[in-house]
N, CA, C and O of each residue as an XYZ file, in Angstrom:
876
protein
N      44.988    -56.762    -24.086
C      44.582    -56.772    -22.684
C      45.484    -57.677    -21.856
O      45.703    -58.817    -22.268
N      46.020    -57.249    -20.721
C      46.940    -58.021    -19.962
C      46.245    -59.150    -19.212
O      46.862    -60.187    -18.972
N      45.014    -58.985    -18.844
C      44.296    -59.943    -18.014
C      43.410    -60.870    -18.828
O      42.789    -60.454    -19.807
N      43.358    -62.133    -18.414
C      42.394    -63.053    -19.025
C      41.076    -62.992    -18.352
O      40.936    -62.340    -17.317
N      40.136    -63.628    -18.882
C      38.745    -63.729    -18.272
C      38.874    -64.404    -16.899
O      38.286    -63.953    -15.916
N      39.666    -65.508    -16.851
C      39.830    -66.227    -15.575
C      40.502    -65.394    -14.556
O      40.149    -65.451    -13.378
N      41.469    -64.612    -14.968
C      42.169    -63.717    -13.981
C      41.183    -62.677    -13.399
O      41.154    -62.452    -12.189
N      40.387    -62.055    -14.271
C      39.410    -61.086    -13.799
C      38.388    -61.781    -12.844
O      38.034    -61.235    -11.799
N      37.934    -62.981    -13.230
C      37.001    -63.684    -12.371
C      37.599    -63.970    -10.989
O      36.893    -63.871     -9.986
N      38.852    -64.313    -10.923
C      39.558    -64.557     -9.649
C      39.533    -63.295     -8.802
O      39.318    -63.384     -7.593
N      39.744    -62.121     -9.391
C      39.753    -60.913     -8.661
C      38.335    -60.539     -8.152
O      38.144    -60.133     -7.006
N      37.405    -60.690     -9.022
C      36.033    -60.385     -8.616
C      35.515    -61.289     -7.502
O      34.889    -60.822     -6.551
N      35.785    -62.599     -7.633
C      35.356    -63.578     -6.632
C      36.060    -63.328     -5.314
O      35.451    -63.527     -4.263
N      37.327    -62.898     -5.319
C      38.018    -62.621     -4.155
C      37.447    -61.350     -3.468
O      37.378    -61.299     -2.240
N      37.058    -60.374     -4.220
C      36.475    -59.139     -3.696
C      35.097    -59.366     -3.124
O      34.765    -58.887     -2.039
N      34.280    -60.124     -3.889
C      32.846    -60.350     -3.568
C      32.633    -61.860     -3.475
O      32.374    -62.511     -4.487
N      32.739    -62.418     -2.280
C      32.743    -63.901     -2.091
C      31.426    -64.544     -2.470
O      30.421    -63.875     -2.714
N      31.466    -65.871     -2.509
C      30.336    -66.670     -2.969
C      29.080    -66.387     -2.162
O      27.998    -66.255     -2.734
N      29.208    -66.287     -0.793
C      28.007    -66.035     -0.047
C      27.358    -64.692     -0.319
O      26.143    -64.544     -0.194
N      28.165    -63.720     -0.690
C      27.581    -62.439     -1.092
C      26.981    -62.528     -2.447
O      25.905    -61.968     -2.655
N      27.579    -63.174     -3.367
C      27.007    -63.301     -4.739
C      25.631    -64.003     -4.672
O      24.671    -63.597     -5.326
N      25.579    -65.086     -3.843
C      24.259    -65.678     -3.658
C      23.211    -64.701     -3.134
O      22.088    -64.665     -3.638
N      23.566    -63.927     -2.148
C      22.627    -62.916     -1.569
C      22.263    -61.873     -2.622
O      21.142    -61.363     -2.623
N      23.177    -61.557     -3.498
C      22.863    -60.596     -4.583
C      21.738    -61.168     -5.478
O      20.810    -60.448     -5.846
N      21.825    -62.375     -5.796
C      20.799    -62.974     -6.672
C      19.513    -63.091     -5.894
O      18.468    -62.782     -6.466
N      19.489    -63.500     -4.669
C      18.301    -63.557     -3.936
C      17.674    -62.218     -3.741
O      16.458    -62.082     -3.881
N      18.495    -61.175     -3.407
C      18.031    -59.809     -3.292
C      17.466    -59.206     -4.573
O      16.563    -58.370     -4.538
N      18.027    -59.654     -5.731
C      17.547    -59.132     -6.953
C      16.168    -59.707     -7.272
O      15.291    -58.981     -7.740
N      15.960    -61.050     -7.013
C      14.689    -61.627     -7.181
C      13.644    -60.908     -6.280
O      12.560    -60.508     -6.705
N      14.071    -60.782     -5.002
C      13.097    -60.100     -4.043
C      12.849    -58.684     -4.413
O      11.715    -58.237     -4.248
N      13.775    -57.943     -4.887
C      13.635    -56.581     -5.218
C      12.621    -56.388     -6.357
O      11.729    -55.544     -6.268
N      12.775    -57.201     -7.454
C      11.831    -57.116     -8.521
C      10.390    -57.533     -8.074
O       9.410    -56.893     -8.452
N      10.295    -58.573     -7.297
C       8.972    -59.029     -6.834
C       8.299    -57.967     -5.925
O       7.126    -57.632     -6.093
N       9.065    -57.469     -4.986
C       8.471    -56.544     -4.010
C       8.141    -55.157     -4.663
O       7.175    -54.503     -4.269
N       8.918    -54.747     -5.614
C       8.619    -53.491     -6.353
C       7.326    -53.620     -7.075
O       6.477    -52.732     -7.007
N       7.152    -54.760     -7.799
C       5.934    -54.955     -8.541
C       4.747    -55.004     -7.632
O       3.724    -54.389     -7.932
N       4.836    -55.695     -6.552
C       3.711    -55.809     -5.605
C       3.288    -54.477     -5.063
O       2.106    -54.138     -5.010
N       4.328    -53.705     -4.645
C       4.018    -52.361     -4.069
C       3.401    -51.421     -5.092
O       2.411    -50.741     -4.823
N       4.017    -51.400     -6.287
C       3.531    -50.432     -7.284
C       2.146    -50.745     -7.690
O       1.328    -49.828     -7.752
N       1.782    -52.061     -7.996
C       0.476    -52.324     -8.508
C      -0.551    -52.458     -7.409
O      -1.750    -52.453     -7.687
N      -0.112    -52.580     -6.153
C      -1.115    -52.534     -5.048
C      -1.451    -51.079     -4.698
O      -2.501    -50.822     -4.109
N      -0.576    -50.115     -5.052
C      -0.740    -48.751     -4.661
C      -1.397    -47.921     -5.677
O      -2.196    -47.042     -5.354
N      -1.062    -48.191     -6.987
C      -1.509    -47.307     -8.080
C      -2.327    -48.150     -9.095
O      -2.270    -49.379     -9.124
N      -3.066    -47.424     -9.896
C      -3.645    -48.022    -11.078
C      -2.524    -48.476    -11.995
O      -1.397    -47.985    -11.926
N      -2.872    -49.450    -12.876
C      -1.810    -49.992    -13.746
C      -1.103    -48.964    -14.507
O       0.113    -49.081    -14.658
N      -1.769    -47.911    -15.032
C      -1.145    -46.971    -15.817
C      -0.084    -46.186    -15.033
O       0.982    -45.916    -15.586
N      -0.329    -45.809    -13.768
C       0.634    -45.133    -12.968
C       1.731    -46.106    -12.420
O       2.902    -45.748    -12.292
N       1.285    -47.348    -12.107
C       2.271    -48.347    -11.614
C       3.369    -48.535    -12.647
O       4.540    -48.643    -12.285
N       3.003    -48.578    -13.972
C       4.061    -48.801    -14.992
C       5.077    -47.643    -14.995
O       6.244    -47.824    -15.342
N       4.594    -46.432    -14.594
C       5.518    -45.249    -14.541
C       6.494    -45.335    -13.424
O       7.641    -44.910    -13.562
N       6.062    -45.883    -12.302
C       6.894    -45.756    -11.114
C       7.623    -47.049    -10.656
O       8.506    -47.012     -9.799
N       7.222    -48.183    -11.258
C       7.752    -49.460    -10.785
C       9.304    -49.590    -10.943
O       9.989    -50.210    -10.130
N       9.808    -48.963    -12.045
C      11.237    -49.009    -12.238
C      12.016    -48.286    -11.146
O      13.054    -48.764    -10.689
N      11.513    -47.157    -10.744
C      12.210    -46.468     -9.627
C      12.152    -47.227     -8.301
O      13.135    -47.334     -7.567
N      10.959    -47.745     -8.032
C      10.794    -48.596     -6.841
C      11.707    -49.789     -6.897
O      12.370    -50.111     -5.912
N      11.755    -50.454     -8.034
C      12.658    -51.603     -8.255
C      14.148    -51.242     -7.921
O      14.849    -51.959     -7.206
N      14.549    -50.146     -8.461
C      15.904    -49.670     -8.170
C      16.151    -49.553     -6.704
O      17.190    -49.994     -6.213
N      15.179    -48.940     -5.950
C      15.326    -48.796     -4.565
C      15.484    -50.118     -3.812
O      16.350    -50.266     -2.951
N      14.629    -51.064     -4.161
C      14.659    -52.316     -3.511
C      15.982    -53.054     -3.814
O      16.620    -53.547     -2.884
N      16.396    -53.138     -5.046
C      17.568    -53.911     -5.451
C      18.827    -53.254     -4.719
O      19.639    -53.955     -4.114
N      18.934    -51.934     -4.806
C      20.121    -51.303     -4.144
C      20.142    -51.468     -2.678
O      21.200    -51.694     -2.089
N      18.920    -51.356     -2.020
C      18.852    -51.563     -0.575
C      19.172    -52.998     -0.264
O      19.868    -53.233      0.724
N      18.724    -53.986     -1.021
C      19.070    -55.347     -0.764
C      20.637    -55.603     -0.963
O      21.265    -56.355     -0.217
N      21.169    -54.964     -1.953
C      22.589    -55.128     -2.222
C      23.422    -54.601     -1.035
O      24.415    -55.217     -0.650
N      23.015    -53.477     -0.470
C      23.734    -52.891      0.685
C      23.491    -53.809      1.905
O      24.435    -54.109      2.636
N      22.263    -54.250      2.131
C      21.913    -55.010      3.279
C      22.667    -56.319      3.332
O      23.111    -56.737      4.401
N      22.821    -56.984      2.172
C      23.585    -58.265      2.088
C      25.017    -57.957      2.388
O      25.641    -58.746      3.097
N      25.608    -56.867      1.908
C      26.978    -56.498      2.142
C      27.326    -56.343      3.606
O      28.421    -56.674      4.060
N      26.317    -55.809      4.343
C      26.546    -55.568      5.780
C      26.675    -56.805      6.600
O      27.095    -56.767      7.756
N      26.300    -57.946      5.977
C      26.492    -59.274      6.645
C      27.756    -59.981      6.314
O      28.024    -61.051      6.860
N      28.562    -59.415      5.422
C      29.779    -60.075      4.930
C      31.001    -59.267      5.370
O      31.088    -58.071      5.089
N      31.970    -59.933      6.078
C      33.096    -59.267      6.547
C      33.949    -58.775      5.356
O      34.095    -59.457      4.341
N      34.525    -57.513      5.536
C      35.358    -56.966      4.494
C      34.646    -56.119      3.475
O      35.303    -55.494      2.642
N      33.262    -56.068      3.503
C      32.545    -55.231      2.568
C      31.959    -54.041      3.339
O      31.508    -54.188      4.475
N      31.970    -52.887      2.718
C      31.383    -51.676      3.267
C      30.390    -51.098      2.277
O      30.517    -51.332      1.075
N      29.395    -50.343      2.757
C      28.444    -49.726      1.874
C      28.390    -48.215      1.943
O      28.646    -47.623      2.992
N      28.057    -47.593      0.828
C      28.062    -46.158      0.737
C      26.954    -45.719     -0.143
O      26.672    -46.409     -1.122
N      26.295    -44.625      0.120
C      25.292    -44.008     -0.752
C      25.816    -42.682     -1.151
O      26.118    -41.827     -0.319
N      25.924    -42.511     -2.475
C      26.530    -41.306     -3.043
C      25.591    -40.522     -3.860
O      24.713    -41.112     -4.489
N      25.701    -39.246     -3.903
C      24.772    -38.316     -4.686
C      25.436    -38.251     -6.091
O      26.647    -38.062     -6.207
N      24.626    -38.407     -7.126
C      25.094    -38.216     -8.429
C      25.234    -36.727     -8.720
O      24.234    -36.009     -8.711
N      26.454    -36.240     -8.979
C      26.643    -34.799     -9.137
C      25.698    -34.141    -10.109
O      25.463    -34.646    -11.207
N      25.154    -33.002     -9.695
C      24.279    -32.237    -10.525
C      22.840    -32.799    -10.636
O      22.061    -32.339    -11.471
N      22.496    -33.782     -9.802
C      21.167    -34.392     -9.896
C      20.632    -34.474     -8.495
O      21.323    -34.158     -7.527
N      19.369    -34.910     -8.393
C      18.712    -35.188     -7.198
C      18.759    -36.697     -6.876
O      18.103    -37.146     -5.936
N      19.510    -37.455     -7.632
C      19.523    -38.914     -7.498
C      20.722    -39.416     -6.643
O      21.806    -38.833     -6.672
N      20.504    -40.455     -5.923
C      21.566    -41.146     -5.246
C      21.853    -42.538     -5.883
O      20.983    -43.085     -6.560
N      23.004    -43.085     -5.681
C      23.269    -44.433     -6.042
C      24.032    -45.123     -4.929
O      24.614    -44.450     -4.077
N      24.046    -46.465     -4.913
C      24.644    -47.263     -3.865
C      25.958    -47.778     -4.364
O      26.121    -48.068     -5.549
N      26.921    -47.894     -3.431
C      28.198    -48.595     -3.738
C      28.387    -49.650     -2.623
O      28.017    -49.461     -1.464
N      28.975    -50.743     -3.050
C      29.450    -51.762     -2.127
C      30.952    -51.853     -2.455
O      31.344    -52.073     -3.601
N      31.773    -51.677     -1.416
C      33.282    -51.633     -1.657
C      33.922    -52.772     -0.814
O      33.537    -53.061      0.319
N      34.914    -53.377     -1.459
C      35.916    -54.205     -0.736
C      37.180    -53.435     -0.724
O      37.198    -52.248     -1.047
N      38.262    -54.101     -0.351
C      39.560    -53.386     -0.279
C      39.989    -52.824     -1.622
O      40.550    -51.730     -1.692
N      39.728    -53.566     -2.683
C      40.227    -53.128     -4.047
C      39.110    -53.142     -5.087
O      39.422    -53.216     -6.276
N      37.890    -53.080     -4.739
C      36.813    -53.183     -5.675
C      35.613    -52.327     -5.228
O      35.387    -52.078     -4.044
N      34.850    -51.889     -6.269
C      33.625    -51.227     -6.027
C      32.543    -51.789     -6.922
O      32.780    -52.081     -8.094
N      31.329    -51.943     -6.353
C      30.221    -52.483     -7.129
C      29.080    -51.496     -7.032
O      28.834    -50.944     -5.960
N      28.336    -51.248     -8.188
C      27.149    -50.537     -8.234
C      26.080    -51.424     -8.956
O      26.437    -52.494     -9.450
N      24.827    -51.025     -9.029
C      23.776    -51.782     -9.664
C      23.177    -50.925    -10.766
O      23.144    -49.697    -10.684
N      22.693    -51.627    -11.821
C      22.014    -50.917    -12.927
C      21.015    -51.897    -13.619
O      21.360    -53.038    -13.929
N      19.818    -51.429    -13.837
C      18.887    -52.200    -14.574
C      19.168    -52.034    -16.080
O      19.541    -50.960    -16.553
N      18.967    -53.173    -16.827
C      19.148    -53.138    -18.279
C      17.941    -53.786    -18.943
O      17.124    -54.406    -18.263
N      17.822    -53.657    -20.216
C      16.651    -54.142    -20.896
C      16.649    -55.619    -21.178
O      15.595    -56.254    -21.206
N      17.869    -56.188    -21.394
C      17.991    -57.577    -21.721
C      19.050    -58.289    -20.875
O      19.889    -57.602    -20.292
N      19.064    -59.554    -20.776
C      20.059    -60.268    -19.951
C      21.481    -59.907    -20.349
O      21.866    -60.054    -21.509
N      22.263    -59.430    -19.373
C      23.628    -59.049    -19.671
C      23.717    -57.838    -20.593
O      24.759    -57.640    -21.218
N      22.675    -57.021    -20.706
C      22.626    -55.912    -21.594
C      23.633    -54.800    -21.166
O      24.095    -54.729    -20.027
N      23.921    -53.965    -22.146
C      24.944    -52.924    -21.928
C      24.291    -51.773    -21.094
O      23.173    -51.326    -21.348
N      25.079    -51.340    -20.086
C      24.642    -50.189    -19.297
C      24.718    -48.946    -20.146
O      25.559    -48.835    -21.038
N      23.821    -48.001    -19.860
C      23.880    -46.711    -20.565
C      24.955    -45.816    -19.995
O      25.504    -46.100    -18.931
N      25.262    -44.736    -20.694
C      26.299    -43.806    -20.276
C      25.828    -43.002    -19.062
O      24.685    -42.554    -18.974
N      26.767    -42.845    -18.139
C      26.500    -41.968    -16.947
C      27.865    -41.481    -16.462
O      28.789    -42.291    -16.387
N      28.037    -40.211    -16.132
C      29.369    -39.719    -15.782
C      29.873    -40.415    -14.570
O      31.077    -40.666    -14.512
N      29.076    -40.758    -13.584
C      29.665    -41.315    -12.421
C      30.115    -42.755    -12.642
O      31.095    -43.187    -12.034
N      29.433    -43.497    -13.486
C      29.914    -44.870    -13.828
C      31.183    -44.780    -14.700
O      32.096    -45.591    -14.545
N      31.239    -43.819    -15.593
C      32.533    -43.624    -16.401
C      33.645    -43.344    -15.510
O      34.735    -43.882    -15.702
N      33.436    -42.498    -14.498
C      34.522    -42.075    -13.569
C      34.952    -43.307    -12.734
O      36.149    -43.510    -12.530
N      34.040    -44.092    -12.272
C      34.386    -45.305    -11.457
C      35.184    -46.288    -12.362
O      36.188    -46.852    -11.926
N      34.718    -46.490    -13.651
C      35.388    -47.371    -14.506
C      36.796    -46.855    -14.865
O      37.752    -47.629    -14.842
N      36.930    -45.596    -15.188
C      38.214    -45.052    -15.565
C      39.218    -45.082    -14.369
O      40.420    -45.232    -14.591
N      38.762    -44.950    -13.186
C      39.686    -44.930    -12.047
C      40.018    -46.343    -11.525
O      40.851    -46.493    -10.631
N      39.378    -47.354    -12.074
C      39.608    -48.714    -11.631
C      40.077    -49.732    -12.659
O      40.930    -50.573    -12.377
N      39.481    -49.640    -13.905
C      39.674    -50.709    -14.851
C      40.929    -50.519    -15.676
O      41.264    -51.427    -16.436
N      41.633    -49.442    -15.590
C      42.912    -49.307    -16.432
C      43.938    -50.359    -16.093
O      44.785    -50.708    -16.916
N      43.853    -50.893    -14.803
C      44.823    -51.944    -14.411
C      44.670    -53.238    -15.253
O      45.584    -54.062    -15.228
N      43.559    -53.453    -15.995
C      43.434    -54.580    -16.866
C      44.502    -54.652    -17.930
O      44.881    -55.724    -18.403
N      44.994    -53.425    -18.305
C      45.938    -53.367    -19.419
C      47.415    -53.149    -18.947
O      48.320    -52.962    -19.761
N      47.611    -53.182    -17.615
C      48.939    -52.955    -17.112
C      49.724    -54.281    -17.048
O      49.171    -55.361    -17.259
N      50.999    -54.165    -16.757
C      51.832    -55.349    -16.707
C      51.663    -56.134    -15.435
O      51.982    -57.322    -15.382
N      51.140    -55.448    -14.362
C      50.958    -56.087    -13.071
C      49.391    -56.157    -12.751
O      48.875    -55.398    -11.930
N      48.707    -57.078    -13.428
C      47.214    -57.101    -13.283
C      46.781    -57.336    -11.822
O      45.685    -56.927    -11.442
N      47.617    -57.983    -11.005
C      47.198    -58.204     -9.626
C      47.048    -56.931     -8.828
O      46.423    -56.936     -7.767
N      47.617    -55.825     -9.324
C      47.518    -54.582     -8.626
C      46.296    -53.789     -9.123
O      46.069    -52.675     -8.653
N      45.538    -54.313    -10.022
C      44.372    -53.595    -10.636
C      43.234    -53.436     -9.613
O      42.956    -54.320     -8.803
N      42.607    -52.289     -9.695
C      41.357    -52.125     -9.015
C      40.211    -52.720     -9.871
O      40.407    -53.095    -11.027
N      39.081    -52.787     -9.294
C      37.918    -53.370    -10.047
C      36.694    -52.463     -9.891
O      36.390    -51.938     -8.820
N      35.984    -52.310    -11.084
C      34.709    -51.750    -11.048
C      33.733    -52.801    -11.590
O      33.838    -53.232    -12.739
N      32.778    -53.203    -10.734
C      31.892    -54.282    -11.069
C      30.456    -53.697    -11.060
O      30.136    -52.857    -10.219
N      29.612    -54.140    -11.984
C      28.242    -53.679    -12.023
C      27.295    -54.865    -11.904
O      27.438    -55.827    -12.659
N      26.376    -54.836    -11.024
C      25.286    -55.810    -10.960
C      24.239    -55.298    -11.958
O      23.568    -54.293    -11.724
N      24.120    -56.032    -13.094
C      23.131    -55.588    -14.083
C      21.951    -56.621    -13.981
O      22.158    -57.835    -13.983
N      20.790    -56.104    -13.898
C      19.614    -56.961    -13.688
C      18.499    -56.496    -14.656
O      18.366    -55.309    -14.956
N      17.729    -57.452    -15.119
C      16.659    -57.191    -16.094
C      15.378    -57.916    -15.655
O      15.383    -58.856    -14.862
N      14.267    -57.397    -16.242
C      12.998    -58.089    -16.029
C      12.954    -59.343    -16.869
O      13.759    -59.483    -17.790
N      12.064    -60.242    -16.595
C      11.869    -61.486    -17.361
C      11.323    -61.075    -18.756
O      10.291    -60.417    -18.890
N      12.090    -61.512    -19.780
C      11.738    -61.109    -21.100
C      10.414    -61.673    -21.619
O       9.816    -61.094    -22.526
N       9.960    -62.760    -21.077
C       8.701    -63.371    -21.513
C       7.533    -62.494    -21.222
O       6.449    -62.704    -21.768
N       7.717    -61.513    -20.378
C       6.567    -60.604    -20.074
C       6.119    -59.903    -21.297
O       4.950    -59.532    -21.404
N       7.039    -59.696    -22.264
C       6.592    -59.082    -23.490
C       5.625    -59.964    -24.318
O       4.752    -59.450    -25.016
N       5.800    -61.317    -24.224
C       5.062    -62.243    -24.973
C       3.690    -62.522    -24.263
O       2.640    -62.646    -24.894
N       3.782    -62.607    -22.951
C       2.584    -63.034    -22.200
C       2.600    -62.332    -20.838
O       3.393    -62.682    -19.964
N       1.723    -61.346    -20.665
C       1.817    -60.499    -19.501
C       1.056    -61.129    -18.359
O       0.070    -60.580    -17.867
N       1.519    -62.267    -17.952
C       0.891    -63.016    -16.853
C       1.246    -62.423    -15.561
O       2.370    -61.940    -15.423
N       0.399    -62.413    -14.601
C       0.678    -61.741    -13.315
C       1.835    -62.383    -12.602
O       2.554    -61.686    -11.886
N       2.062    -63.688    -12.755
C       3.158    -64.324    -12.056
C       4.523    -64.076    -12.680
O       5.550    -64.410    -12.090
N       4.536    -63.481    -13.889
C       5.782    -63.153    -14.591
C       6.112    -61.697    -14.554
O       7.274    -61.322    -14.715
N       5.116    -60.852    -14.346
C       5.329    -59.419    -14.475
C       6.387    -58.887    -13.493
O       7.163    -58.014    -13.881
N       6.452    -59.339    -12.320
C       7.425    -58.896    -11.347
C       8.644    -59.810    -11.184
O       9.373    -59.709    -10.197
N       8.861    -60.698    -12.155
C       9.936    -61.715    -12.031
C      11.196    -61.143    -12.568
O      11.209    -60.544    -13.643
N      12.262    -61.317    -11.836
C      13.604    -61.033    -12.301
C      13.880    -61.899    -13.509
O      13.573    -63.091    -13.528
N      14.473    -61.269    -14.528
C      14.833    -61.971    -15.728
C      16.196    -62.451    -15.775
O      16.455    -63.513    -16.341
N      17.145    -61.695    -15.184
C      18.537    -62.055    -15.160
C      19.287    -61.194    -14.172
O      18.841    -60.099    -13.828
N      20.438    -61.688    -13.708
C      21.276    -60.918    -12.804
C      22.687    -61.314    -13.193
O      23.030    -62.491    -13.085
N      23.514    -60.393    -13.639
C      24.875    -60.595    -14.030
C      25.782    -59.686    -13.298
O      25.397    -58.566    -12.959
N      27.017    -60.136    -13.029
C      28.102    -59.244    -12.671
C      28.883    -58.998    -13.886
O      29.184    -59.949    -14.608
N      29.252    -57.744    -14.186
C      30.008    -57.347    -15.365
C      31.086    -56.389    -14.996
O      30.980    -55.623    -14.037
N      32.144    -56.448    -15.792
C      33.215    -55.434    -15.712
C      33.325    -54.682    -17.022
O      33.808    -55.245    -18.005
N      32.895    -53.434    -17.072
C      33.016    -52.703    -18.275
C      34.404    -52.098    -18.494
O      35.211    -51.923    -17.581
N      34.620    -51.785    -19.803
C      35.911    -51.042    -20.104
C      35.880    -49.706    -19.446
O      34.834    -49.294    -18.944
N      37.035    -48.978    -19.425
C      37.107    -47.651    -18.823
C      36.167    -46.713    -19.500
O      35.750    -45.750    -18.856
N      35.782    -46.901    -20.773
C      34.901    -46.055    -21.444
C      33.419    -46.511    -21.338
O      32.519    -45.862    -21.872
N      33.204    -47.615    -20.652
C      31.818    -48.198    -20.451
C      31.152    -48.393    -21.814
O      29.971    -48.094    -21.994
N      31.962    -48.921    -22.802
C      31.348    -49.145    -24.116
C      31.186    -50.629    -24.466
O      30.485    -50.972    -25.418
N      31.859    -51.537    -23.668
C      31.580    -52.899    -23.769
C      32.119    -53.581    -22.515
O      32.820    -52.960    -21.715
N      31.791    -54.851    -22.349
C      32.179    -55.563    -21.159
C      33.466    -56.436    -21.433
O      33.553    -57.092    -22.471
N      34.420    -56.430    -20.521
C      35.575    -57.278    -20.656
C      35.337    -58.672    -19.943
O      36.034    -59.661    -20.169
N      34.339    -58.643    -19.112
C      34.000    -59.896    -18.346
C      32.568    -59.821    -17.884
O      32.072    -58.745    -17.551
N      31.912    -60.938    -17.863
C      30.555    -61.028    -17.312
C      30.278    -62.385    -16.704
O      30.853    -63.387    -17.128
N      29.410    -62.427    -15.721
C      29.128    -63.687    -14.977
C      27.659    -63.730    -14.639
O      27.107    -62.832    -14.004
N      27.011    -64.873    -15.114
C      25.597    -65.034    -14.899
C      25.343    -65.649    -13.495
O      25.639    -66.821    -13.264
N      24.799    -64.849    -12.582
C      24.544    -65.341    -11.212
C      23.516    -66.509    -11.210
O      23.628    -67.452    -10.428
N      22.540    -66.409    -12.089
C      21.575    -67.455    -12.155
C      22.156    -68.858    -12.540
O      21.673    -69.896    -12.088
N      23.166    -68.832    -13.355
C      23.880    -70.016    -13.796
C      24.752    -70.592    -12.653
O      24.917    -71.804    -12.514
N      25.300    -69.656    -11.843
C      26.103    -70.030    -10.682
C      25.257    -70.630     -9.582
O      25.698    -71.516     -8.850
N      24.018    -70.128     -9.474
C      23.179    -70.581     -8.348
C      21.794    -71.019     -8.862
O      20.781    -70.369     -8.608
N      21.792    -72.132     -9.585
C      20.473    -72.587    -10.153
C      19.426    -72.906     -9.083
O      18.222    -72.778     -9.305
N      19.923    -73.323     -7.921
C      19.005    -73.625     -6.864
C      18.206    -72.418     -6.372
O      17.049    -72.553     -5.972
N      18.837    -71.224     -6.404
C      18.172    -69.968     -6.107
C      17.122    -69.674     -7.136
O      16.000    -69.295     -6.799
N      17.481    -69.849     -8.418
C      16.491    -69.636     -9.444
C      15.300    -70.500     -9.277
O      14.174    -70.003     -9.323
N      15.484    -71.761     -9.086
C      14.331    -72.716     -8.950
C      13.469    -72.428     -7.711
O      12.261    -72.661     -7.693
N      14.148    -71.913     -6.679
C      13.361    -71.542     -5.466
C      12.635    -70.228     -5.665
O      11.747    -69.918     -4.871
N      12.960    -69.428     -6.684
C      12.411    -68.102     -6.834
C      11.357    -67.883     -7.932
O      10.559    -66.946     -7.897
N      11.402    -68.799     -8.900
C      10.424    -68.725     -9.983
C       9.018    -69.199     -9.445
O       8.973    -69.911     -8.442
N       7.936    -68.834    -10.067
C       6.608    -69.257     -9.585
C       6.532    -70.773     -9.347
O       6.988    -71.567    -10.169
N       5.944    -71.154     -8.202
C       5.855    -72.591     -7.920
C       4.723    -73.314     -8.728
O       4.510    -74.522     -8.628
N       4.047    -72.498     -9.505
C       3.019    -73.103    -10.404
C       3.660    -73.579    -11.800
O       3.001    -74.200    -12.633
N       4.934    -73.246    -11.964
C       5.566    -73.560    -13.211
C       5.960    -75.068    -13.246
O       6.356    -75.677    -12.253
N       5.812    -75.608    -14.480
C       6.263    -76.942    -14.713
C       7.728    -76.871    -15.177
O       8.280    -75.784    -15.346
N       8.352    -78.052    -15.383
C       9.783    -78.115    -15.811
C      10.004    -77.374    -17.099
O      11.017    -76.688    -17.231
N       9.115    -77.474    -18.052
C       9.294    -76.785    -19.354
C       9.407    -75.262    -19.155
O      10.230    -74.597    -19.784
N       8.573    -74.743    -18.280
C       8.607    -73.336    -18.001
C       9.899    -72.847    -17.353
O      10.421    -71.775    -17.662
N      10.390    -73.687    -16.437
C      11.633    -73.361    -15.740
C      12.764    -73.427    -16.783
O      13.602    -72.525    -16.802
N      12.824    -74.402    -17.607
C      13.893    -74.491    -18.617
C      13.873    -73.330    -19.593
O      14.897    -72.810    -20.033
N      12.598    -72.947    -19.910
C      12.440    -71.772    -20.856
C      13.017    -70.479    -20.129
O      13.701    -69.662    -20.744
N      12.715    -70.351    -18.850
C      13.277    -69.220    -18.156
C      14.779    -69.259    -18.149
O      15.380    -68.211    -18.385
N      15.440    -70.355    -17.903
C      16.889    -70.478    -17.837
C      17.477    -70.125    -19.213
O      18.532    -69.497    -19.301
N      16.785    -70.533    -20.279
C      17.317    -70.193    -21.619
C      17.229    -68.694    -21.869
O      18.186    -68.078    -22.339
N      16.089    -68.116    -21.556
C      15.848    -66.718    -21.779
C      16.797    -65.862    -20.988
O      17.190    -64.791    -21.451
N      17.189    -66.315    -19.770
C      17.994    -65.499    -18.886
C      19.450    -65.415    -19.232
O      20.206    -64.709    -18.565
N      19.879    -66.148    -20.302
C      21.292    -66.094    -20.707
C      21.450    -65.088    -21.843
O      20.707    -65.141    -22.823
N      22.390    -64.192    -21.725
C      22.688    -63.276    -22.771
C      23.397    -63.901    -23.898
O      24.011    -64.954    -23.726
N      23.347    -63.276    -25.116
C      24.028    -63.807    -26.264
C      25.531    -63.865    -26.049
O      26.189    -64.794    -26.517
N      26.072    -62.896    -25.357
C      27.552    -62.917    -25.124
C      27.900    -64.085    -24.270
O      28.892    -64.752    -24.564
N      27.128    -64.407    -23.181
C      27.438    -65.480    -22.266
C      27.306    -66.850    -23.033
O      28.147    -67.732    -22.861
N      26.289    -67.006    -23.839
C      26.105    -68.250    -24.612
C      27.284    -68.442    -25.550
O      27.751    -69.564    -25.750
N      27.762    -67.349    -26.125
C      28.857    -67.448    -27.062
C      30.181    -67.836    -26.331
O      31.027    -68.516    -26.912
N      30.349    -67.400    -25.063
C      31.536    -67.602    -24.335
C      31.573    -68.934    -23.707
O      32.653    -69.426    -23.378
N      30.406    -69.572    -23.515
C      30.390    -70.770    -22.664
C      30.570    -72.000    -23.567
O      30.589    -73.129    -23.077
């Protein structure tokens, strides 16, 4: 691969500046929280469990677009997934495109989808070229629920964001060539967003759980 991790990071950060990345994390926390509140206030628990993921997707993508509209140089688009009734959101800079996807674990691998494969194939090939500065970028905001919900289904954890990463998948979307933990970049956002009833031990536990195995290995 022609590009190093630091070179990829430089391109991602130039395309999506720090103030936008902070808003992405804040919007992801808010999206998970608001989806949970709406689903469980509207439906019985059995039905809420069925629909909360779709509501969460709507909130996170809406927040992603709304934050981009406040940052110069970013544009937003809503695209129809071919052959389906589903839409997805794009945030674009001059040389990059970002979409969002929920995953099961922190920094988890996105599943296969034709539209994501197409975006990756049309942008990420530049990573292997001799002139990496000319490469386009396909970036995914991958977000997960708090994993401790499996161990203890407390009401203050059920709607809590577990992690938010920016990742760059390969053209085949079979692994990541780069990933970035937004919670680690903005710990003050994390501490302002977790339940205020938590003690320091609970916050530290959250920070440990929110790191993917790949990120721990790389750091």
